[in-house]
Structure formats: C-alpha cells, structure tokens
N, CA, C and O atoms as a GROMACS GRO file, in nm:
protein
  456
    1UNK      N    1   9.004  10.242   9.390
    1UNK     CA    2   9.099  10.256   9.279
    1UNK      C    3   9.130  10.407   9.270
    1UNK      O    4   9.049  10.497   9.289
    2UNK      N    5   9.268  10.422   9.238
    2UNK     CA    6   9.324  10.551   9.217
    2UNK      C    7   9.390  10.552   9.082
    2UNK      O    8   9.472  10.464   9.052
    3UNK      N    9   9.357  10.647   8.999
    3UNK     CA   10   9.422  10.638   8.862
    3UNK      C   11   9.426  10.789   8.818
    3UNK      O   12   9.347  10.872   8.864
    4UNK      N   13   9.519  10.819   8.731
    4UNK     CA   14   9.532  10.951   8.674
    4UNK      C   15   9.576  10.925   8.522
    4UNK      O   16   9.668  10.850   8.488
    5UNK      N   17   9.496  10.999   8.438
    5UNK     CA   18   9.519  11.003   8.296
    5UNK      C   19   9.574  11.149   8.276
    5UNK      O   20   9.516  11.248   8.320
    6UNK      N   21   9.692  11.152   8.205
    6UNK     CA   22   9.764  11.278   8.184
    6UNK      C   23   9.842  11.277   8.043
    6UNK      O   24   9.853  11.176   7.974
    7UNK      N   25   9.888  11.391   8.012
    7UNK     CA   26   9.979  11.401   7.894
    7UNK      C   27  10.109  11.452   7.934
    7UNK      O   28  10.110  11.566   7.982
    8UNK      N   29  10.219  11.390   7.923
    8UNK     CA   30  10.346  11.427   7.960
    8UNK      C   31  10.401  11.549   7.911
    8UNK      O   32  10.476  11.619   7.980
    9UNK      N   33  10.362  11.582   7.778
    9UNK     CA   34  10.406  11.701   7.717
    9UNK      C   35  10.327  11.828   7.756
    9UNK      O   36  10.351  11.937   7.705
   10UNK      N   37  10.234  11.808   7.847
   10UNK     CA   38  10.142  11.934   7.892
   10UNK      C   39  10.213  11.990   8.014
   10UNK      O   40  10.232  11.920   8.114
   11UNK      N   41  10.250  12.109   8.005
   11UNK     CA   42  10.303  12.175   8.124
   11UNK      C   43  10.206  12.178   8.260
   11UNK      O   44  10.241  12.163   8.378
   12UNK      N   45  10.084  12.203   8.209
   12UNK     CA   46   9.981  12.210   8.317
   12UNK      C   47   9.963  12.080   8.394
   12UNK      O   48   9.948  12.078   8.516
   13UNK      N   49   9.966  11.969   8.314
   13UNK     CA   50   9.951  11.832   8.369
   13UNK      C   51  10.077  11.799   8.460
   13UNK      O   52  10.068  11.741   8.568
   14UNK      N   53  10.188  11.839   8.408
   14UNK     CA   54  10.313  11.819   8.495
   14UNK      C   55  10.315  11.894   8.628
   14UNK      O   56  10.362  11.844   8.730
   15UNK      N   57  10.260  12.021   8.619
   15UNK     CA   58  10.248  12.110   8.740
   15UNK      C   59  10.161  12.047   8.841
   15UNK      O   60  10.194  12.037   8.959
   16UNK      N   61  10.041  12.002   8.789
   16UNK     CA   62   9.951  11.945   8.883
   16UNK      C   63   9.995  11.822   8.939
   16UNK      O   64   9.971  11.804   9.058
   17UNK      N   65  10.061  11.726   8.869
   17UNK     CA   66  10.106  11.610   8.910
   17UNK      C   67  10.213  11.635   9.026
   17UNK      O   68  10.216  11.558   9.122
   18UNK      N   69  10.298  11.739   9.017
   18UNK     CA   70  10.384  11.781   9.128
   18UNK      C   71  10.309  11.834   9.245
   18UNK      O   72  10.354  11.823   9.359
   19UNK      N   73  10.197  11.892   9.217
   19UNK     CA   74  10.113  11.962   9.325
   19UNK      C   75  10.041  11.858   9.408
   19UNK      O   76  10.033  11.870   9.530
   20UNK      N   77   9.988  11.758   9.344
   20UNK     CA   78   9.895  11.653   9.400
   20UNK      C   79   9.986  11.541   9.447
   20UNK      O   80  10.085  11.508   9.381
   21UNK      N   81   9.948  11.479   9.571
   21UNK     CA   82  10.011  11.363   9.601
   21UNK      C   83   9.960  11.242   9.522
   21UNK      O   84   9.846  11.200   9.544
   22UNK      N   85  10.036  11.189   9.437
   22UNK     CA   86   9.988  11.074   9.348
   22UNK      C   87  10.041  10.939   9.396
   22UNK      O   88  10.036  10.839   9.324
   23UNK      N   89  10.090  10.938   9.516
   23UNK     CA   90  10.143  10.806   9.572
   23UNK      C   91  10.004  10.704   9.573
   23UNK      O   92   9.893  10.733   9.617
   24UNK      N   93  10.042  10.592   9.519
   24UNK     CA   94   9.933  10.487   9.511
   24UNK      C   95   9.836  10.500   9.384
   24UNK      O   96   9.741  10.424   9.367
   25UNK      N   97   9.867  10.601   9.300
   25UNK     CA   98   9.781  10.614   9.194
   25UNK      C   99   9.856  10.542   9.069
   25UNK      O  100   9.977  10.554   9.047
   26UNK      N  101   9.768  10.468   8.992
   26UNK     CA  102   9.810  10.422   8.867
   26UNK      C  103   9.809  10.527   8.766
   26UNK      O  104   9.705  10.585   8.734
   27UNK      N  105   9.932  10.555   8.710
   27UNK     CA  106   9.939  10.674   8.611
   27UNK      C  107   9.950  10.613   8.470
   27UNK      O  108  10.019  10.515   8.441
   28UNK      N  109   9.866  10.691   8.377
   28UNK     CA  110   9.868  10.654   8.242
   28UNK      C  111   9.870  10.770   8.158
   28UNK      O  112   9.782  10.855   8.147
   29UNK      N  113  10.004  10.765   8.086
   29UNK     CA  114  10.031  10.871   7.983
   29UNK      C  115   9.946  10.845   7.862
   29UNK      O  116   9.958  10.737   7.805
   30UNK      N  117   9.861  10.935   7.818
   30UNK     CA  118   9.758  10.907   7.722
   30UNK      C  119   9.809  10.914   7.584
   30UNK      O  120   9.739  10.866   7.494
   31UNK      N  121   9.920  10.966   7.559
   31UNK     CA  122   9.974  10.970   7.417
   31UNK      C  123  10.046  10.858   7.395
   31UNK      O  124  10.038  10.809   7.282
   32UNK      N  125  10.124  10.798   7.488
   32UNK     CA  126  10.197  10.661   7.463
   32UNK      C  127  10.109  10.559   7.493
   32UNK      O  128  10.133  10.450   7.442
   33UNK      N  129  10.009  10.571   7.566
   33UNK     CA  130   9.921  10.458   7.595
   33UNK      C  131   9.765  10.502   7.589
   33UNK      O  132   9.700  10.532   7.689
   34UNK      N  133   9.719  10.501   7.466
   34UNK     CA  134   9.574  10.561   7.449
   34UNK      C  135   9.477  10.494   7.539
   34UNK      O  136   9.498  10.380   7.582
   35UNK      N  137   9.370  10.562   7.568
   35UNK     CA  138   9.276  10.509   7.659
   35UNK      C  139   9.181  10.409   7.575
   35UNK      O  140   9.154  10.428   7.456
   36UNK      N  141   9.136  10.308   7.647
   36UNK     CA  142   9.070  10.195   7.581
   36UNK      C  143   8.918  10.237   7.587
   36UNK      O  144   8.881  10.336   7.651
   37UNK      N  145   8.829  10.154   7.516
   37UNK     CA  146   8.690  10.167   7.519
   37UNK      C  147   8.646  10.144   7.668
   37UNK      O  148   8.562  10.213   7.726
   38UNK      N  149   8.716  10.037   7.721
   38UNK     CA  150   8.667  10.014   7.869
   38UNK      C  151   8.706  10.121   7.968
   38UNK      O  152   8.634  10.142   8.066
   39UNK      N  153   8.825  10.193   7.945
   39UNK     CA  154   8.856  10.286   8.035
   39UNK      C  155   8.768  10.408   8.020
   39UNK      O  156   8.731  10.475   8.116
   40UNK      N  157   8.735  10.433   7.883
   40UNK     CA  158   8.639  10.546   7.858
   40UNK      C  159   8.511  10.531   7.916
   40UNK      O  160   8.453  10.624   7.972
   41UNK      N  161   8.459  10.404   7.903
   41UNK     CA  162   8.328  10.370   7.959
   41UNK      C  163   8.328  10.386   8.103
   41UNK      O  164   8.229  10.432   8.160
   42UNK      N  165   8.437  10.348   8.168
   42UNK     CA  166   8.441  10.370   8.310
   42UNK      C  167   8.429  10.512   8.353
   42UNK      O  168   8.356  10.546   8.446
   43UNK      N  169   8.508  10.598   8.279
   43UNK     CA  170   8.500  10.748   8.309
   43UNK      C  171   8.357  10.798   8.275
   43UNK      O  172   8.308  10.887   8.344
   44UNK      N  173   8.288  10.741   8.167
   44UNK     CA  174   8.168  10.800   8.142
   44UNK      C  175   8.057  10.753   8.261
   44UNK      O  176   7.969  10.827   8.305
   45UNK      N  177   8.076  10.640   8.297
   45UNK     CA  178   7.983  10.597   8.408
   45UNK      C  179   8.000  10.680   8.535
   45UNK      O  180   7.902  10.694   8.607
   46UNK      N  181   8.109  10.730   8.565
   46UNK     CA  182   8.128  10.810   8.690
   46UNK      C  183   8.088  10.951   8.657
   46UNK      O  184   8.026  11.019   8.739
   47UNK      N  185   8.123  10.997   8.537
   47UNK     CA  186   8.097  11.155   8.501
   47UNK      C  187   7.964  11.165   8.450
   47UNK      O  188   7.900  11.268   8.473
   48UNK      N  189   7.910  11.063   8.378
   48UNK     CA  190   7.760  11.082   8.335
   48UNK      C  191   7.762  11.141   8.199
   48UNK      O  192   7.653  11.164   8.146
   49UNK      N  193   7.875  11.170   8.132
   49UNK     CA  194   7.880  11.237   8.013
   49UNK      C  195   8.014  11.231   7.925
   49UNK      O  196   8.123  11.253   7.978
   50UNK      N  197   8.003  11.205   7.809
   50UNK     CA  198   8.124  11.206   7.724
   50UNK      C  199   8.164  11.354   7.697
   50UNK      O  200   8.282  11.386   7.682
   51UNK      N  201   8.068  11.437   7.693
   51UNK     CA  202   8.099  11.579   7.672
   51UNK      C  203   8.182  11.634   7.774
   51UNK      O  204   8.275  11.708   7.745
   52UNK      N  205   8.152  11.600   7.904
   52UNK     CA  206   8.220  11.649   8.026
   52UNK      C  207   8.381  11.621   8.010
   52UNK      O  208   8.468  11.699   8.049
   53UNK      N  209   8.403  11.505   7.950
   53UNK     CA  210   8.544  11.453   7.931
   53UNK      C  211   8.614  11.509   7.823
   53UNK      O  212   8.733  11.485   7.802
   54UNK      N  213   8.536  11.591   7.746
   54UNK     CA  214   8.586  11.647   7.605
   54UNK      C  215   8.664  11.782   7.616
   54UNK      O  216   8.615  11.876   7.678
   55UNK      N  217   8.780  11.790   7.560
   55UNK     CA  218   8.855  11.918   7.574
   55UNK      C  219   8.809  12.007   7.444
   55UNK      O  220   8.841  11.980   7.328
   56UNK      N  221   8.733  12.110   7.484
   56UNK     CA  222   8.692  12.196   7.366
   56UNK      C  223   8.791  12.306   7.352
   56UNK      O  224   8.768  12.398   7.273
   57UNK      N  225   8.903  12.303   7.424
   57UNK     CA  226   9.021  12.392   7.388
   57UNK      C  227   9.127  12.340   7.294
   57UNK      O  228   9.219  12.410   7.252
   58UNK      N  229   9.110  12.220   7.264
   58UNK     CA  230   9.226  12.146   7.177
   58UNK      C  231   9.225  12.220   7.048
   58UNK      O  232   9.125  12.267   6.994
   59UNK      N  233   9.352  12.228   7.004
   59UNK     CA  234   9.370  12.298   6.867
   59UNK      C  235   9.292  12.232   6.760
   59UNK      O  236   9.242  12.294   6.666
   60UNK      N  237   9.282  12.081   6.778
   60UNK     CA  238   9.220  12.010   6.670
   60UNK      C  239   9.065  12.034   6.671
   60UNK      O  240   9.001  12.022   6.567
   61UNK      N  241   9.008  12.065   6.781
   61UNK     CA  242   8.870  12.106   6.791
   61UNK      C  243   8.839  12.229   6.707
   61UNK      O  244   8.739  12.230   6.636
   62UNK      N  245   8.919  12.328   6.712
   62UNK     CA  246   8.915  12.443   6.634
   62UNK      C  247   8.941  12.416   6.491
   62UNK      O  248   8.870  12.467   6.403
   63UNK      N  249   9.045  12.335   6.463
   63UNK     CA  250   9.088  12.309   6.333
   63UNK      C  251   8.986  12.230   6.254
   63UNK      O  252   8.972  12.249   6.134
   64UNK      N  253   8.920  12.147   6.316
   64UNK     CA  254   8.811  12.058   6.255
   64UNK      C  255   8.667  12.150   6.249
   64UNK      O  256   8.572  12.114   6.179
   65UNK      N  257   8.666  12.254   6.321
   65UNK     CA  258   8.552  12.339   6.318
   65UNK      C  259   8.435  12.267   6.392
   65UNK      O  260   8.318  12.279   6.355
   66UNK      N  261   8.473  12.193   6.494
   66UNK     CA  262   8.366  12.103   6.569
   66UNK      C  263   8.261  12.194   6.643
   66UNK      O  264   8.148  12.154   6.672
   67UNK      N  265   8.308  12.319   6.672
   67UNK     CA  266   8.206  12.398   6.752
   67UNK      C  267   8.093  12.441   6.677
   67UNK      O  268   7.993  12.487   6.733
   68UNK      N  269   8.102  12.429   6.548
   68UNK     CA  270   7.985  12.466   6.452
   68UNK      C  271   7.908  12.342   6.418
   68UNK      O  272   7.824  12.350   6.329
   69UNK      N  273   7.928  12.230   6.481
   69UNK     CA  274   7.857  12.108   6.451
   69UNK      C  275   7.778  12.064   6.581
   69UNK      O  276   7.819  12.083   6.696
   70UNK      N  277   7.666  12.004   6.548
   70UNK     CA  278   7.589  11.958   6.659
   70UNK      C  279   7.632  11.806   6.694
   70UNK      O  280   7.593  11.707   6.632
   71UNK      N  281   7.713  11.804   6.798
   71UNK     CA  282   7.785  11.684   6.835
   71UNK      C  283   7.693  11.601   6.941
   71UNK      O  284   7.638  11.656   7.036
   72UNK      N  285   7.686  11.479   6.916
   72UNK     CA  286   7.602  11.392   7.010
   72UNK      C  287   7.700  11.325   7.104
   72UNK      O  288   7.821  11.334   7.086
   73UNK      N  289   7.648  11.258   7.203
   73UNK     CA  290   7.737  11.189   7.300
   73UNK      C  291   7.816  11.079   7.219
   73UNK      O  292   7.934  11.057   7.245
   74UNK      N  293   7.757  11.018   7.131
   74UNK     CA  294   7.823  10.910   7.033
   74UNK      C  295   7.940  10.984   6.977
   74UNK      O  296   8.053  10.936   6.979
   75UNK      N  297   7.912  11.100   6.927
   75UNK     CA  298   8.024  11.180   6.854
   75UNK      C  299   8.136  11.200   6.945
   75UNK      O  300   8.249  11.160   6.915
   76UNK      N  301   8.109  11.262   7.061
   76UNK     CA  302   8.210  11.290   7.167
   76UNK      C  303   8.292  11.159   7.201
   76UNK      O  304   8.414  11.162   7.216
   77UNK      N  305   8.219  11.048   7.211
   77UNK     CA  306   8.288  10.927   7.245
   77UNK      C  307   8.380  10.881   7.139
   77UNK      O  308   8.495  10.850   7.169
   78UNK      N  309   8.338  10.875   7.020
   78UNK     CA  310   8.432  10.845   6.911
   78UNK      C  311   8.551  10.942   6.887
   78UNK      O  312   8.659  10.899   6.846
   79UNK      N  313   8.529  11.075   6.914
   79UNK     CA  314   8.647  11.162   6.907
   79UNK      C  315   8.751  11.135   7.014
   79UNK      O  316   8.872  11.137   6.994
   80UNK      N  317   8.692  11.110   7.128
   80UNK     CA  318   8.779  11.082   7.243
   80UNK      C  319   8.865  10.948   7.216
   80UNK      O  320   8.984  10.941   7.249
   81UNK      N  321   8.801  10.849   7.158
   81UNK     CA  322   8.874  10.728   7.126
   81UNK      C  323   8.971  10.750   7.007
   81UNK      O  324   9.076  10.686   7.000
   82UNK      N  325   8.937  10.840   6.915
   82UNK     CA  326   9.021  10.848   6.794
   82UNK      C  327   9.152  10.940   6.827
   82UNK      O  328   9.259  10.922   6.768
   83UNK      N  329   9.135  11.030   6.918
   83UNK     CA  330   9.250  11.137   6.938
   83UNK      C  331   9.257  11.177   7.083
   83UNK      O  332   9.169  11.238   7.144
   84UNK      N  333   9.385  11.130   7.137
   84UNK     CA  334   9.412  11.157   7.269
   84UNK      C  335   9.390  11.298   7.316
   84UNK      O  336   9.354  11.318   7.432
   85UNK      N  337   9.411  11.400   7.228
   85UNK     CA  338   9.415  11.531   7.255
   85UNK      C  339   9.282  11.589   7.301
   85UNK      O  340   9.276  11.695   7.363
   86UNK      N  341   9.175  11.515   7.269
   86UNK     CA  342   9.038  11.553   7.300
   86UNK      C  343   9.003  11.533   7.444
   86UNK      O  344   8.911  11.595   7.497
   87UNK      N  345   9.078  11.443   7.508
   87UNK     CA  346   9.044  11.420   7.654
   87UNK      C  347   9.087  11.542   7.738
   87UNK      O  348   9.202  11.584   7.731
   88UNK      N  349   8.997  11.596   7.813
   88UNK     CA  350   9.021  11.703   7.896
   88UNK      C  351   9.106  11.646   8.013
   88UNK      O  352   9.068  11.550   8.080
   89UNK      N  353   9.226  11.712   8.033
   89UNK     CA  354   9.320  11.653   8.129
   89UNK      C  355   9.379  11.747   8.240
   89UNK      O  356   9.369  11.869   8.232
   90UNK      N  357   9.437  11.689   8.335
   90UNK     CA  358   9.433  11.551   8.369
   90UNK      C  359   9.297  11.504   8.416
   90UNK      O  360   9.211  11.587   8.449
   91UNK      N  361   9.274  11.367   8.420
   91UNK     CA  362   9.164  11.317   8.476
   91UNK      C  363   9.208  11.223   8.591
   91UNK      O  364   9.284  11.128   8.570
   92UNK      N  365   9.159  11.253   8.712
   92UNK     CA  366   9.184  11.175   8.824
   92UNK      C  367   9.063  11.092   8.860
   92UNK      O  368   8.951  11.144   8.856
   93UNK      N  369   9.081  10.969   8.894
   93UNK     CA  370   8.970  10.887   8.940
   93UNK      C  371   9.010  10.831   9.081
   93UNK      O  372   9.110  10.761   9.093
   94UNK      N  373   8.934  10.860   9.183
   94UNK     CA  374   8.950  10.822   9.325
   94UNK      C  375   8.833  10.739   9.358
   94UNK      O  376   8.726  10.798   9.371
   95UNK      N  377   8.836  10.620   9.372
   95UNK     CA  378   8.724  10.530   9.406
   95UNK      C  379   8.619  10.565   9.311
   95UNK      O  380   8.639  10.547   9.191
   96UNK      N  381   8.498  10.619   9.356
   96UNK     CA  382   8.382  10.649   9.260
   96UNK      C  383   8.360  10.795   9.233
   96UNK      O  384   8.253  10.845   9.200
   97UNK      N  385   8.478  10.862   9.251
   97UNK     CA  386   8.475  11.008   9.213
   97UNK      C  387   8.570  11.028   9.094
   97UNK      O  388   8.672  10.960   9.080
   98UNK      N  389   8.530  11.130   9.005
   98UNK     CA  390   8.610  11.175   8.896
   98UNK      C  391   8.644  11.326   8.901
   98UNK      O  392   8.560  11.411   8.931
   99UNK      N  393   8.758  11.351   8.872
   99UNK     CA  394   8.799  11.490   8.869
   99UNK      C  395   8.855  11.513   8.729
   99UNK      O  396   8.957  11.455   8.691
  100UNK      N  397   8.788  11.600   8.652
  100UNK     CA  398   8.827  11.627   8.509
  100UNK      C  399   8.878  11.763   8.483
  100UNK      O  400   8.811  11.862   8.515
  101UNK      N  401   8.991  11.773   8.429
  101UNK     CA  402   9.046  11.905   8.398
  101UNK      C  403   9.142  11.964   8.494
  101UNK      O  404   9.179  11.906   8.595
  102UNK      N  405   9.183  12.090   8.458
  102UNK     CA  406   9.276  12.158   8.541
  102UNK      C  407   9.235  12.288   8.606
  102UNK      O  408   9.323  12.365   8.644
  103UNK      N  409   9.108  12.315   8.620
  103UNK     CA  410   9.059  12.421   8.688
  103UNK      C  411   9.099  12.420   8.838
  103UNK      O  412   9.118  12.313   8.896
  104UNK      N  413   9.111  12.539   8.902
  104UNK     CA  414   9.152  12.545   9.038
  104UNK      C  415   9.055  12.473   9.136
  104UNK      O  416   9.089  12.409   9.236
  105UNK      N  417   8.924  12.495   9.088
  105UNK     CA  418   8.817  12.433   9.172
  105UNK      C  419   8.829  12.280   9.166
  105UNK      O  420   8.811  12.215   9.269
  106UNK      N  421   8.856  12.225   9.057
  106UNK     CA  422   8.864  12.085   9.040
  106UNK      C  423   8.983  12.025   9.124
  106UNK      O  424   8.971  11.926   9.195
  107UNK      N  425   9.094  12.094   9.109
  107UNK     CA  426   9.222  12.047   9.168
  107UNK      C  427   9.196  12.056   9.333
  107UNK      O  428   9.226  11.961   9.405
  108UNK      N  429   9.144  12.167   9.379
  108UNK     CA  430   9.123  12.182   9.508
  108UNK      C  431   9.021  12.068   9.575
  108UNK      O  432   9.039  12.016   9.686
  109UNK      N  433   8.921  12.043   9.491
  109UNK     CA  434   8.835  11.934   9.531
  109UNK      C  435   8.905  11.808   9.556
  109UNK      O  436   8.881  11.735   9.652
  110UNK      N  437   9.000  11.783   9.456
  110UNK     CA  438   9.074  11.659   9.454
  110UNK      C  439   9.174  11.664   9.574
  110UNK      O  440   9.195  11.559   9.634
  111UNK      N  441   9.229  11.765   9.609
  111UNK     CA  442   9.328  11.776   9.720
  111UNK      C  443   9.252  11.749   9.844
  111UNK      O  444   9.305  11.681   9.933
  112UNK      N  445   9.120  11.801   9.859
  112UNK     CA  446   9.051  11.791   9.974
  112UNK      C  447   9.013  11.653  10.010
  112UNK      O  448   8.983  11.628  10.128
  113UNK      N  449   9.010  11.559   9.918
  113UNK     CA  450   8.975  11.414   9.942
  113UNK      C  451   9.106  11.330   9.962
  113UNK      O  452   9.103  11.220  10.016
  114UNK      N  453   9.209  11.384   9.922
  114UNK     CA  454   9.338  11.295   9.930
  114UNK      C  455   9.403  11.313  10.067
  114UNK      O  456   9.506  11.251  10.095
   0.00000   0.00000   0.00000
C-alpha cells in the first residue's frame, strides 16, 4: 500500500509532493477529507505512537496552551481526530513503513525506498 496524507494549503506539503514521485500513491487531502479512526489506528500501529503523529508546531497547539499540559496518548489521539491541523504532515505510508513530517532526513529516507 502507498498512501500520502497532506494539506493542500501547506506550501511545504506542495513542495514535497512535487519533489517525491507519488505515482501509485493514494492521496488524501486531510482538510477536505478528515482522517478516520481506522486510518489513524493504521498510522499508530506502524509508528507506535500518537505523539509521533502530532504536530507541536500547529498554531492551535500554542493557542490552546497544550505544551503546559500533560497529554496522554489518548489525548493525542483525540486531538488528531478532532482537528486536522494537529497531524504532522505530510505522512507517507509505503507498505509497512511510515514517514512523518517534513524534515530533510525523513524525506531523504522516503526517497531512498521509492
């Protein structure tokens, strides 16, 4: 399976999608088509953590003052389901591997297996 979760209004996501060959990938724009519980569970199984999927740079994270709260994995899961902006993006799934976020290291690792 090859899938990518991204945000169309995100310049970084758009740049990475142009950089990476996404032929054969199922593409899901997360604002128009929110992630489902099943999709989030699938990402969790591969990544091992909801926190790893969570975007701590989101404006809403700061606005809600979440950094000063002790969040559990259940909290991260609920925030991810409630608000698309909390998903660290893009998220690429290639078979049983997951690539989360836009760091150069993550994108280079993705390019290496494609």
